[in-house]
C-alpha positions as CSV (number, residue, x, y, z in Angstrom):
1,X,3.3,62.3,0.2
2,X,0.8,64.2,1.8
3,X,-1.2,60.9,3.1
4,X,2.3,60.2,4.8
5,X,2.3,63.6,6.4
6,X,-1.4,63.5,8.0
7,X,-1.3,59.9,9.1
8,X,2.2,60.7,11.0
9,X,0.2,63.9,12.3
10,X,-2.7,61.6,13.3
11,X,-0.4,59.2,15.3
12,X,1.7,62.4,17.2
13,X,-1.6,63.3,18.2
14,X,-2.5,59.9,19.6
15,X,0.7,60.1,21.3
16,X,-0.2,60.5,25.6
17,X,3.7,62.4,25.5
18,X,2.2,64.7,23.1
19,X,-0.6,65.6,25.4
20,X,1.5,65.4,27.8
21,X,4.0,68.0,26.3
22,X,1.0,70.5,24.9
23,X,0.0,70.6,28.7
24,X,2.8,70.4,30.9
25,X,5.5,72.1,28.7
26,X,3.9,76.0,29.7
27,X,3.9,74.6,33.6
28,X,7.3,73.8,33.6
29,X,8.9,77.0,31.9
30,X,6.8,79.4,33.8
31,X,9.2,79.2,37.0
32,X,10.8,76.1,36.1
33,X,7.7,73.7,37.8
34,X,7.5,76.3,40.7
35,X,10.8,77.0,41.5
36,X,12.3,80.4,41.8
37,X,13.1,81.4,38.5
38,X,17.2,81.3,37.8
39,X,19.1,84.3,35.4
40,X,19.0,82.7,32.2
41,X,22.3,81.7,30.9
42,X,23.3,81.9,27.6
43,X,27.1,81.5,27.8
44,X,28.4,78.7,25.1
45,X,28.3,75.7,26.6
46,X,27.1,76.4,30.3
47,X,25.5,73.4,32.1
48,X,21.8,72.7,31.8
49,X,21.1,70.7,35.0
50,X,17.5,68.4,35.3
51,X,17.4,67.5,38.9
52,X,15.5,64.7,40.6
53,X,12.9,67.1,41.8
54,X,12.1,68.3,37.9
55,X,11.7,64.1,37.3
56,X,9.2,64.5,40.3
57,X,7.2,66.4,39.3
58,X,7.0,65.2,35.4
59,X,5.7,62.4,36.6
60,X,3.3,63.9,38.9
61,X,1.9,66.2,35.8
62,X,2.0,62.6,33.7
63,X,0.1,61.3,36.5
64,X,-2.5,63.9,36.3
65,X,-3.1,63.8,32.4
66,X,-2.8,60.0,32.2
67,X,-3.7,58.6,35.6
68,X,-1.2,56.1,35.5
69,X,3.0,55.7,36.4
70,X,5.1,56.6,32.9
71,X,7.7,54.3,32.1
72,X,11.3,54.6,32.1
73,X,11.1,55.6,28.3
74,X,8.1,58.2,28.5
75,X,9.9,59.7,31.6
76,X,13.4,60.2,29.9
77,X,11.7,61.3,26.8
78,X,9.9,64.4,28.6
79,X,13.1,64.9,30.3
80,X,14.8,64.7,26.8
81,X,12.3,67.4,25.1
82,X,13.0,69.8,28.4
83,X,16.2,69.8,28.0
84,X,15.9,70.5,23.7
85,X,13.6,73.5,25.1
86,X,15.7,75.2,27.4
87,X,18.7,74.8,25.2
88,X,16.5,76.2,22.1
89,X,15.6,78.9,24.5
90,X,19.1,79.8,25.5
91,X,20.1,80.3,21.9
92,X,16.6,82.5,21.1
93,X,18.3,84.7,23.6
94,X,21.7,84.6,23.1
95,X,20.6,85.8,19.2
96,X,17.9,88.2,21.2
97,X,15.3,87.2,19.4
98,X,12.9,88.0,22.5
99,X,13.4,91.5,21.7
100,X,12.5,91.1,18.0
101,X,9.3,89.7,18.6
102,X,6.7,91.4,19.6
103,X,4.3,88.7,20.9
104,X,7.0,87.8,23.5
105,X,7.9,91.4,24.6
106,X,4.2,91.6,25.3
107,X,4.0,88.3,26.9
108,X,6.7,89.4,29.1
109,X,5.3,93.1,29.7
110,X,2.0,90.9,30.9
111,X,4.4,89.6,33.5
112,X,5.8,92.4,35.0
113,X,2.7,94.1,35.3
114,X,1.1,91.1,36.9
115,X,4.1,91.1,38.9
116,X,3.9,94.8,39.9
117,X,0.3,94.4,41.2
118,X,0.6,90.8,43.1
119,X,2.8,93.5,45.1
120,X,-0.2,95.8,46.3
121,X,-1.3,95.1,49.4
122,X,-4.8,97.6,50.3
123,X,-5.5,98.6,53.8
124,X,-8.7,98.6,55.0
125,X,-10.7,102.4,54.2
126,X,-11.7,104.1,57.7
127,X,-15.1,105.3,58.4
128,X,-14.6,108.8,57.8
129,X,-12.7,107.5,54.2
130,X,-16.1,105.5,53.2
131,X,-18.0,108.3,54.1
132,X,-16.1,111.8,52.2
133,X,-16.4,109.1,49.2
134,X,-20.0,108.4,49.4
135,X,-20.9,112.2,50.3
136,X,-18.7,113.7,47.6
137,X,-21.9,112.1,44.9
138,X,-24.1,109.9,46.3
139,X,-25.8,109.5,43.0
140,X,-23.0,107.4,42.3
141,X,-24.1,104.7,44.1
142,X,-27.6,104.8,43.4
143,X,-28.6,101.2,42.1
144,X,-28.1,100.3,38.5
145,X,-31.5,100.1,36.8
146,X,-30.2,100.0,33.2
147,X,-26.7,99.6,31.5
148,X,-25.1,99.5,28.0
149,X,-22.5,98.3,28.2
150,X,-19.1,96.4,25.7
151,X,-17.2,93.7,26.9
152,X,-14.0,91.7,25.0
153,X,-13.4,87.6,25.9
154,X,-9.9,86.4,26.3
155,X,-10.8,82.5,26.3
156,X,-8.7,80.8,28.5
157,X,-8.9,77.5,25.9
158,X,-7.8,79.8,23.2
159,X,-4.9,81.3,25.2
160,X,-3.8,77.9,27.1
161,X,-4.5,79.0,30.2
162,X,-3.2,83.0,30.0
163,X,-6.7,84.2,29.3
164,X,-6.6,86.4,32.4
165,X,-3.2,87.8,32.2
166,X,-3.5,89.0,28.6
167,X,-6.6,90.8,29.9
168,X,-5.6,93.0,31.7
169,X,-2.4,93.2,29.7
170,X,-5.0,94.7,26.9
171,X,-6.8,96.9,29.7
172,X,-3.7,98.3,30.4
173,X,-2.8,99.3,26.6
174,X,-7.1,100.4,26.4
175,X,-6.5,102.5,29.6
176,X,-7.6,106.4,28.5
177,X,-9.4,105.0,25.5
178,X,-12.8,105.2,23.6
179,X,-15.4,102.2,23.6
180,X,-14.5,101.6,19.6
181,X,-10.7,101.3,20.5
182,X,-11.8,97.4,21.6
183,X,-12.5,96.3,18.3
184,X,-11.2,93.1,16.8
185,X,-9.4,92.3,19.8
186,X,-10.2,89.2,22.6
187,X,-11.9,85.9,21.6
188,X,-15.1,84.2,19.8
189,X,-18.0,84.2,22.4
190,X,-21.5,83.5,21.6
191,X,-22.1,86.0,24.0
192,X,-23.6,89.2,22.7
193,X,-20.1,92.1,22.0
194,X,-22.7,94.9,23.4
195,X,-25.8,94.9,25.5
196,X,-28.5,97.8,25.0
197,X,-30.6,98.8,28.0
198,X,-30.2,96.0,30.1
199,X,-31.0,95.3,33.6
200,X,-28.7,93.8,36.1
201,X,-31.0,90.5,36.1
202,X,-30.9,90.3,32.5
203,X,-27.4,90.6,32.4
204,X,-26.9,88.1,34.9
205,X,-28.7,85.6,33.3
206,X,-26.2,86.0,30.3
207,X,-23.0,86.3,31.7
208,X,-23.4,85.4,35.2
209,X,-24.8,86.8,38.5
210,X,-20.9,87.7,39.8
211,X,-20.0,89.3,36.6
212,X,-23.8,91.2,37.1
213,X,-23.3,91.9,40.3
214,X,-19.6,94.0,39.7
215,X,-21.0,95.3,36.2
216,X,-23.0,97.7,38.0
217,X,-20.1,99.0,40.5
218,X,-18.2,99.9,37.5
219,X,-17.4,103.9,36.3
220,X,-18.5,104.6,32.7
221,X,-16.6,105.3,30.1
222,X,-13.2,103.1,30.3
223,X,-12.2,99.9,29.8
224,X,-12.4,97.8,33.0
225,X,-12.0,94.5,34.0
226,X,-11.5,91.1,33.4
227,X,-14.2,90.0,34.7
228,X,-15.1,86.3,35.0
229,X,-17.0,84.3,33.4
230,X,-17.5,80.2,32.9
231,X,-14.1,79.9,31.7
232,X,-13.4,83.6,29.8
233,X,-11.9,86.5,31.3
234,X,-13.5,89.7,30.0
235,X,-13.0,93.5,29.5
236,X,-15.9,95.7,29.6
237,X,-16.4,99.0,28.6
238,X,-19.8,100.7,30.5
239,X,-21.2,103.1,27.7
240,X,-23.9,104.5,29.8
241,X,-25.9,103.5,33.4
242,X,-29.5,104.4,34.4
243,X,-29.3,104.9,37.9
244,X,-32.7,105.2,40.5
245,X,-32.4,107.5,43.4
246,X,-29.6,107.4,45.9
247,X,-29.3,104.6,48.9
248,X,-28.8,106.0,52.5
249,X,-24.9,105.2,53.6
250,X,-25.0,102.4,55.4
251,X,-27.1,100.8,52.7
252,X,-24.6,102.1,49.9
253,X,-22.0,100.8,52.3
254,X,-20.8,98.0,50.2
255,X,-20.5,99.3,47.1
256,X,-19.0,102.4,48.5
257,X,-16.3,99.8,50.2
258,X,-15.8,98.8,46.3
259,X,-15.7,102.2,44.4
260,X,-12.6,103.3,47.5
261,X,-10.7,99.6,47.0
262,X,-11.3,100.1,43.0
263,X,-9.9,103.7,43.2
264,X,-7.2,102.9,45.7
265,X,-6.0,100.3,43.6
266,X,-5.6,101.8,40.3
267,X,-3.8,104.8,42.2
268,X,-1.0,102.1,43.7
269,X,-1.1,100.9,39.9
270,X,-0.2,103.9,38.9
271,X,2.4,104.7,42.2
272,X,4.7,100.8,41.3
273,X,4.7,101.8,37.7
274,X,6.2,105.6,38.0
275,X,8.7,104.1,40.6
276,X,9.8,101.3,38.2
277,X,9.7,104.4,35.4
278,X,12.0,106.4,37.6
279,X,14.8,103.8,37.1
280,X,15.1,104.5,33.8
281,X,15.9,108.2,31.4
282,X,13.6,108.6,28.7
283,X,13.5,110.4,25.4
284,X,10.8,110.8,23.0
285,X,11.0,112.6,19.8
286,X,10.4,116.4,20.1
287,X,7.0,115.6,18.1
288,X,5.6,113.7,21.4
289,X,8.3,115.5,24.1
290,X,5.4,118.6,24.8
291,X,2.1,116.5,24.7
292,X,0.7,115.1,27.6
293,X,-2.2,112.6,27.4
């Protein structure tokens, strides 16, 4: 019997429909192919409606994947598969399974956090704000000569295109924690997990110019990111940074503006979360209720 099973898997792997469904199911499920998502109906017997626009989107995805139009039979099989997925999702929601699955809960939390961040709009800083930030600590804007840092990679290939979202979720979970807290997270990469006393040029040679340029602007002692490399997103923890002499304000202005933006974005994130948190009554056990992080 095992040879027959292997043969079946091999045939499925060669099937265009199998390849298409792996690529297209996520795009269809997230936002129903670009349309605003309706509240999920889990009542027994509720209608499941596939409209012409859905079919056109399915056909378009098929063309992108295979370079030809789907046959009527293939298109019907795609529609049937989406109906099957919707039926099973509704059954899962009706049974409350989403509340019992930690991966689903974390995925929902990551989507909600990303949605909060999308609503943040930063104003342009004034010259006075930038100069005040610079004068508070001119040495912080001195060019970095050497860095020691750790990185955690999140691969789009390994995570089905969700690497950035899941990196943001991990960053939020690591907030306030030390470098060791990142052990065991992320995906395999050929890039070094820890780089010690490396120059920006050496970092750029391994991770790319954009990564290295952003890395030199990050604060020491906290998990930051995600930063992009080819196909991956990285969280980084700068353990140490050796700097040269402080530059004059006008030279440092781009770095000061980046630091202002980073500080303001973090403040806006916290404010957005606090606004959502205020809608709930939170009850903690006495063992932690009096403690503040």
